[in-house]
C-alpha positions in Angstrom: 93.5 -176.7 -85.6 91.4 -173.6 -84.7 91.8 -172.8 -88.3 90.1 -175.8 -89.5 87.7 -174.9 -92.5 84.1 -175.2 -91.0 82.7 -175.1 -94.2 84.4 -177.7 -95.5 83.5 -179.8 -92.9 80.1 -179.1 -93.3 80.1 -179.6 -97.3 81.8 -182.6 -96.8 79.4 -184.0 -94.2 76.3 -183.2 -96.1 77.8 -184.9 -99.4 78.3 -188.1 -97.4 74.7 -187.8 -95.9 73.3 -187.7 -99.4 75.1 -190.7 -100.6 74.5 -192.8 -97.7 70.6 -191.7 -97.8 70.4 -193.2 -101.3 72.7 -196.2 -101.3 71.1 -197.4 -104.8 72.5 -194.0 -106.2 75.8 -194.5 -104.9 76.2 -198.0 -106.4 75.6 -196.6 -109.8 78.0 -193.5 -109.7 81.2 -193.7 -111.9 84.5 -195.3 -110.5 86.1 -191.7 -110.5 83.3 -190.3 -108.5 83.0 -192.9 -106.2 87.0 -192.4 -105.6 86.6 -188.8 -104.9 83.9 -189.8 -102.4 86.4 -192.1 -100.6 88.9 -189.8 -100.3 86.6 -187.3 -98.7 85.4 -189.8 -96.3 89.0 -190.6 -95.5 89.7 -186.9 -95.0 86.7 -186.4 -92.5 87.7 -189.7 -90.7 91.3 -188.0 -90.0 89.6 -184.8 -89.4 87.1 -186.4 -86.6 90.2 -188.0 -84.8 91.9 -184.7 -84.5 88.7 -183.1 -83.2 88.4 -186.0 -80.5 92.1 -185.5 -79.8 91.7 -181.9 -79.2 88.6 -182.3 -77.1 90.5 -184.5 -74.7 93.2 -181.9 -74.3 90.6 -179.4 -73.7 89.0 -181.5 -70.8 92.5 -182.2 -69.3 93.1 -178.4 -69.3 90.0 -177.8 -67.4 90.8 -180.2 -64.9 94.1 -179.1 -64.0 92.6 -175.4 -63.4 89.8 -176.9 -61.4 92.7 -178.4 -59.3 94.8 -174.9 -59.3 91.9 -172.6 -58.9 89.4 -174.4 -57.2 86.0 -175.1 -58.6 84.5 -172.3 -60.9 81.8 -170.0 -59.0 78.4 -171.1 -59.4 76.7 -168.6 -62.2 75.0 -166.0 -61.2 71.2 -166.6 -61.2 69.5 -163.9 -63.5 66.0 -163.3 -62.2 63.2 -164.4 -64.7 61.7 -161.7 -66.7 58.2 -161.1 -65.3 55.6 -162.8 -67.3 53.0 -160.4 -68.8 49.5 -160.7 -67.6 47.2 -162.5 -70.4 45.3 -160.2 -72.3 41.7 -159.8 -71.4 39.5 -162.0 -73.7 37.2 -160.2 -75.9 33.5 -160.0 -74.8 31.5 -163.0 -75.9 29.3 -161.6 -79.0 25.5 -162.8 -79.4 25.6 -165.8 -81.8 23.6 -165.0 -84.9 21.7 -168.1 -86.4 19.7 -168.2 -89.7 17.6 -171.7 -90.0 14.8 -172.0 -92.7 15.0 -168.3 -93.1 14.4 -167.4 -89.6 17.2 -165.0 -88.3 17.6 -165.5 -84.5 20.0 -163.4 -82.3 20.6 -164.9 -78.7 23.2 -163.8 -75.9 26.1 -166.1 -75.0 24.3 -167.6 -72.1 21.2 -168.1 -74.0 19.1 -166.4 -71.5 18.0 -163.7 -74.2 16.8 -164.2 -77.8 14.9 -162.5 -80.6 13.9 -164.2 -83.8 12.5 -162.4 -86.5 9.0 -164.4 -88.0 7.1 -163.4 -90.9 4.2 -164.9 -93.3 2.8 -163.7 -96.4 -0.3 -165.5 -98.0 -1.3 -164.5 -101.4 -4.7 -165.9 -102.6 -6.4 -165.7 -105.8 -9.6 -167.4 -106.6 -12.4 -167.6 -109.1 -16.2 -168.1 -108.2 -18.4 -170.0 -110.7 -22.2 -169.1 -109.8 -25.3 -169.5 -111.6 -26.0 -166.2 -113.5 -29.9 -166.4 -112.9 -29.9 -166.5 -109.1 -33.2 -165.2 -107.4 -32.6 -161.4 -106.5 -33.2 -162.7 -102.5 -30.1 -164.9 -102.5 -27.2 -163.9 -100.5 -24.1 -163.3 -102.4 -25.3 -163.7 -106.0 -22.0 -162.3 -107.0 -18.7 -163.2 -105.1 -15.7 -161.2 -105.5 -13.3 -163.3 -107.8 -9.7 -161.7 -107.7 -6.8 -161.5 -105.1 -6.1 -160.8 -101.8 -3.4 -161.0 -99.2 -5.2 -163.3 -96.6 -2.1 -162.9 -94.3 0.7 -160.7 -94.2 2.6 -160.7 -90.7 5.8 -159.6 -89.4 6.7 -160.0 -85.8 9.3 -161.2 -83.3 9.5 -164.0 -80.9 12.0 -164.8 -78.2 13.0 -165.4 -74.3 13.7 -163.1 -71.8 15.8 -163.8 -68.6 15.9 -167.4 -69.4 12.3 -168.5 -68.3 10.3 -165.9 -70.2 8.9 -166.3 -73.8 7.3 -163.4 -75.6 5.7 -162.8 -78.9 4.7 -159.3 -80.8 3.1 -159.8 -84.0 1.7 -157.3 -86.7 -1.0 -158.3 -89.2 -1.6 -156.3 -92.3 -3.7 -159.1 -94.2 -7.4 -159.4 -94.2 -10.4 -161.6 -95.4 -11.5 -159.9 -98.6 -9.5 -156.9 -98.0 -6.0 -156.0 -96.6 -5.6 -154.2 -93.3 -4.0 -150.9 -92.5 -2.1 -153.1 -89.8 -3.2 -154.0 -86.2 -1.6 -156.1 -83.2 -2.1 -159.8 -84.0 -0.4 -161.1 -81.2 1.3 -159.7 -78.0 1.8 -161.9 -75.4 4.2 -162.8 -72.4 4.6 -166.4 -71.1 6.3 -167.7 -68.1 7.7 -171.2 -68.9 10.2 -171.8 -65.5 7.6 -174.4 -63.9 8.3 -177.8 -65.2 4.4 -178.6 -64.8 2.8 -175.6 -66.3 3.2 -172.7 -68.5 1.7 -169.5 -67.8 0.5 -166.8 -70.7 -1.1 -163.3 -70.6 -1.9 -160.8 -73.5 -3.3 -161.2 -77.0 -3.3 -164.8 -78.3 -5.5 -167.2 -80.1 -6.0 -170.0 -77.2 -5.8 -173.5 -78.4 -9.2 -175.1 -78.5 -9.4 -177.5 -81.0 -7.4 -179.8 -83.4 -8.4 -177.7 -86.5 -7.8 -174.7 -84.6 -4.5 -175.7 -82.9 -2.8 -176.5 -86.5 -0.8 -173.5 -88.0 -2.2 -172.2 -91.0 1.3 -171.7 -92.4 0.9 -175.7 -92.7 -2.6 -176.5 -93.1 -3.6 -179.0 -95.9 -6.5 -176.3 -97.2 -6.5 -172.7 -97.5 -9.1 -172.0 -94.7 -10.3 -174.4 -91.5 -13.6 -176.2 -91.7 -16.4 -173.7 -91.1 -17.6 -175.4 -88.2 -14.0 -175.1 -86.5 -14.0 -171.5 -87.3 -17.0 -171.2 -85.5 -15.9 -172.8 -82.5 -12.7 -170.8 -82.3 -14.6 -167.5 -82.5 -16.7 -168.0 -80.0 -14.1 -167.3 -76.9 -10.8 -167.9 -78.9 -9.4 -166.9 -82.2 -7.2 -164.4 -83.3 -6.8 -161.3 -81.6 -8.2 -162.4 -78.4 -7.4 -161.0 -75.1 -6.8 -163.6 -72.0 -4.7 -165.4 -69.7 -3.8 -169.2 -70.2 -2.2 -172.1 -68.1 -1.1 -175.4 -70.0 1.5 -178.1 -70.5 2.6 -180.6 -72.9 3.9 -184.0 -71.9 4.9 -186.7 -73.8 1.6 -188.1 -74.7 -0.9 -185.4 -73.5 -1.7 -181.8 -73.7 -4.0 -180.0 -71.2 -5.1 -176.4 -71.7 -7.4 -173.9 -69.8 -7.8 -170.1 -70.6 -9.9 -167.3 -69.6 -10.5 -164.8 -72.4 -12.2 -161.5 -73.1 -13.1 -159.5 -76.2 -11.1 -159.4 -79.3 -8.6 -156.4 -79.9 -10.7 -153.6 -82.0 -9.1 -152.9 -85.4 -10.0 -150.2 -87.9 -10.2 -151.9 -91.5 -9.3 -150.1 -94.8 -13.2 -150.3 -95.8 -14.4 -148.7 -92.6 -15.2 -145.3 -91.3 -14.3 -145.8 -87.8 -13.8 -148.2 -84.9 -16.8 -150.6 -83.7 -18.2 -148.9 -80.7 -17.1 -150.4 -77.5 -19.6 -152.6 -75.5 -21.2 -151.5 -72.2 -19.2 -154.3 -70.7 -17.1 -156.9 -72.7 -17.5 -160.6 -73.2 -16.0 -163.1 -70.4 -15.3 -166.9 -71.2 -13.4 -169.7 -71.0 -11.8 -172.5 -72.8 -10.4 -176.2 -71.9 -9.1 -178.8 -74.1 -7.6 -182.1 -73.4 -5.9 -184.0 -76.1 -3.1 -186.3 -77.2 -2.0 -189.9 -78.4 -3.2 -192.8 -76.4 -1.9 -194.9 -79.0 1.2 -194.8 -80.8 3.8 -197.0 -82.3 6.6 -197.0 -85.2 5.7 -194.7 -88.0 1.5 -194.4 -86.8 -0.2 -192.5 -84.0 -3.7 -192.4 -83.1 -4.9 -188.9 -81.7 -8.1 -188.4 -79.3 -9.4 -185.4 -77.7 -12.1 -183.2 -76.2 -12.6 -179.7 -76.1 -15.1 -177.0 -74.4 -15.6 -173.4 -75.2 -18.0 -171.2 -73.2 -19.2 -167.6 -72.8 -19.7 -166.9 -69.3 -21.0 -163.2 -69.6 -22.1 -162.2 -73.3 -20.8 -158.7 -74.2 -23.6 -156.1 -73.3 -24.3 -153.9 -76.2 -26.4 -151.2 -74.2 -30.0 -151.0 -72.7 -30.6 -149.3 -76.2 -29.5 -152.2 -78.4 -32.1 -154.2 -80.2 -30.1 -157.2 -79.0 -28.7 -156.5 -75.7 -26.4 -159.8 -75.3 -25.8 -160.7 -78.8 -24.3 -164.2 -79.7 -24.1 -165.3 -83.3 -22.7 -168.0 -85.2 -21.8 -167.7 -89.0 -19.0 -168.1 -91.1 -17.8 -167.5 -94.7 -17.7 -170.7 -97.2 -14.1 -171.5 -96.1 -12.7 -169.1 -98.4 -11.8 -165.6 -97.7 -11.6 -163.4 -100.7 -15.1 -162.2 -100.2 -16.4 -161.6 -96.7 -20.2 -162.4 -97.4 -21.3 -165.3 -94.9 -24.0 -167.6 -96.5 -25.1 -168.8 -93.2 -25.8 -166.9 -90.1 -28.0 -167.2 -87.1 -28.2 -163.8 -86.8 -27.9 -162.3 -83.0 -29.5 -164.2 -80.5 -30.1 -162.6 -77.1 -28.2 -165.0 -74.9 -27.4 -165.6 -71.2 -24.5 -167.9 -72.1 -23.3 -170.1 -75.0 -21.3 -172.9 -75.3 -19.3 -175.2 -77.6 -18.4 -179.0 -77.0 -15.9 -180.8 -79.5 -14.7 -184.2 -79.9 -11.4 -184.9 -81.9 -10.4 -188.1 -83.4 -7.2 -188.3 -85.9 -4.9 -191.2 -87.4 -1.7 -191.2 -89.2 0.5 -193.9 -90.7 3.5 -193.0 -92.6 2.7 -190.6 -95.6 -1.0 -190.9 -94.5 -3.3 -189.0 -92.1 -6.8 -188.1 -91.5 -9.0 -186.3 -88.9 -12.3 -185.9 -87.8 -14.0 -183.3 -85.4 -17.7 -183.2 -84.4 -19.1 -180.4 -82.4 -22.4 -179.4 -80.7 -23.4 -175.6 -80.5 -25.7 -174.2 -78.1 -26.9 -171.0 -76.7 -29.1 -170.2 -73.5 -31.3 -167.5 -74.1 -31.8 -164.7 -72.2 -35.1 -163.8 -70.5 -36.9 -166.1 -73.3 -40.5 -165.4 -73.9 -43.0 -168.2 -73.1 -42.6 -171.1 -75.6 -39.3 -169.9 -76.7 -36.6 -172.6 -76.1 -32.9 -172.6 -76.3 -31.6 -173.3 -79.9 -28.8 -176.0 -80.5 -26.7 -176.3 -83.6 -24.1 -178.9 -85.1 -21.6 -179.6 -87.3 -18.4 -181.8 -88.6 -15.7 -182.6 -90.8 -13.5 -185.1 -92.1 -10.1 -184.5 -94.0 -7.2 -186.3 -95.0 -4.1 -186.2 -97.0 -1.6 -188.6 -98.8 1.9 -187.2 -99.5 2.9 -188.4 -102.9 6.9 -188.0 -102.4 6.7 -190.2 -99.0 7.1 -187.9 -96.5 4.7 -187.4 -93.3 3.2 -184.6 -91.7 4.7 -183.9 -88.4 2.7 -184.7 -85.2 3.2 -181.7 -82.7 3.0 -182.7 -79.1 3.3 -179.1 -77.9 -0.1 -178.3 -79.6 -1.5 -181.8 -80.1 -2.0 -181.1 -83.7 -0.5 -181.8 -87.2 2.3 -179.6 -88.7 3.4 -179.4 -92.2 5.7 -181.4 -94.4 9.7 -180.9 -94.4 10.6 -182.1 -97.9 13.1 -184.8 -98.1 15.1 -182.6 -100.8 14.2 -179.0 -101.1 13.0 -177.6 -104.6 16.4 -177.5 -107.1 15.7 -178.4 -110.8 19.2 -178.4 -111.4 19.4 -181.5 -109.2 16.0 -182.9 -110.4 14.5 -182.0 -106.8 10.9 -180.8 -106.6 10.0 -180.6 -103.1 7.1 -182.5 -101.4 3.7 -183.0 -103.0 0.2 -184.0 -101.0 -3.1 -184.7 -102.3 -5.9 -183.7 -99.8 -9.5 -184.1 -99.4 -12.3 -182.7 -97.0 -16.0 -183.0 -96.3 -17.4 -180.4 -93.9 -21.2 -179.8 -92.8 -22.9 -177.3 -90.6 -26.4 -177.0 -89.7 -27.6 -173.5 -88.0 -31.1 -174.3 -88.5 -33.1 -174.7 -85.5 -36.9 -175.5 -85.5 -37.1 -173.9 -88.9 -40.7 -174.8 -89.6 -42.4 -174.0 -86.3 -45.0 -171.1 -86.5 -43.6 -169.1 -83.5 -40.9 -166.8 -85.0 -39.1 -166.1 -82.0 -38.4 -169.8 -81.4 -37.1 -170.7 -84.9 -33.4 -169.7 -86.3 -33.0 -170.0 -89.8 -29.2 -170.0 -90.2 -29.0 -172.3 -93.1 -27.3 -175.7 -93.8 -23.8 -175.6 -95.6 -21.9 -178.9 -97.2 -18.5 -178.1 -98.7 -16.5 -180.8 -100.4 -12.8 -179.5 -101.0 -10.0 -181.1 -102.9 -6.6 -179.9 -103.2 -2.8 -180.3 -104.0 -0.2 -178.9 -101.8 3.4 -178.3 -103.0 5.7 -177.6 -100.2 9.1 -176.5 -102.2 11.2 -175.7 -98.9 10.4 -174.9 -95.2 9.7 -171.4 -96.2 7.7 -171.8 -99.3 4.6 -173.7 -100.5 1.6 -173.3 -102.8 -1.7 -174.6 -102.5 -4.4 -175.4 -105.3 -7.9 -176.1 -104.3 -11.3 -176.7 -105.6 -14.6 -176.8 -103.9 -18.1 -177.8 -104.6 -20.2 -175.5 -102.1 -24.0 -176.6 -101.4 -26.0 -174.0 -99.1 -29.8 -174.3 -98.2 -31.2 -171.3 -96.0 -34.7 -169.8 -95.8 -35.5 -166.1 -95.2 -38.0 -165.2 -92.7 -40.6 -165.3 -95.4 -39.6 -168.7 -96.5 -37.9 -167.8 -99.4 -34.8 -169.7 -100.5 -31.6 -167.7 -100.3 -29.2 -170.2 -100.5 -27.1 -171.3 -103.6 -24.7 -174.0 -105.1 -21.4 -173.3 -106.6 -18.0 -174.1 -107.3 -14.7 -172.4 -106.9 -11.0 -172.6 -108.0 -8.5 -170.9 -105.9 -4.7 -170.9 -105.3 -2.3 -169.8 -102.6 1.3 -168.5 -102.9 3.0 -168.5 -99.4 6.3 -167.4 -98.0 7.1 -167.4 -94.4 10.0 -168.1 -91.9 
């Protein structure tokens, strides 16, 4: 029996199993094949009985051996082989992510991070002016052409969990590109729940128009009065310290600021000479959404900026403590300012603004109005302190149905995120927005009084702007903008030096 052919048994069992697994096939086999199967089954049954008999005989032999020689010795316990220690896990690598073009590297515990940022804005514009302007008119031939308005590269990120930082360089400019300068360089502590603290070079948050990013602005430039407000003690490249915090509905912001960082432009022969003493100022803003519903909100705010101590130009200067309000006509391919108060010898200066905005779905509108005042330094008898005013209203309608995002951290509107990014193959074209703005600025003060020292003929400027914004995706957009500009201004002799003209401009933007 020990010579029993195992191969035959395995083959027979396999054949039987196949026949049993498919009974339908078994019923269809020919009679002679079925007879062979039955014979094999009988042989297997006989062999199984033989195996069972042998197993019984083996069990009997084991019992006799156990009775005669005792129970078998227990098997020797073999020591288990030592389990090797698990291999050390590879060190966690810093995750790298790319979102909308922004590459970010962060530590495994997210305590450290760095994001690469950039923005490039290429502007092209054509100025349409009268050909027979009086020789006394300022800006008789504006520069039509192209300019990199902004060309920035930088890094933002986190240090030791609670510190944020930003280092950004600027190579663009107003009317001419720059050789490069530090645009932002600040460090911020965000570890307190109730307040964030920032120090360095940055643009303080001073108003609704100021707080909105120019990467997402409906227009190519801010309204002139908003630009003047931010240039007093805030604006780009300003040195300062700030404390602020944003809640679900409200933002409060205060800062103490100094001078702007000096820069050498490609068209300059040297740096601007340092003042005997730099300017010292402060800003304050409270803004938020007192009313808010499903798909709509109402924004309200108040802001104040002031020069505490004007910069000291030195005892030999014609105007020792100069404060000056001026601006370009909401387009920066030419550096000419059509409205300008000139340098006023000042003890202090202040600008107060009121903010109001409304958004409902794809529609938004915002309004800001400002009062600008200067307290003269040691004025002569009969000379009063001048004040000026300006306001603007702007709005937009997103043709493709998206909405501008309201940013609670800045208390201002951000841009549009297209529902479908630009992809002509899929019939997707991004987002389109129609925008309009009217702005007015009055820098005249007592322009008709006989006392020359008491009057300021800075001029009046009214600008109507219409535009179409095309956002292809979160990193790319275009703006087509038309303007109608009207400026009334007289020089010291009473001659009209203002003018009316129109512009057509296009911005191509790439940034992340």
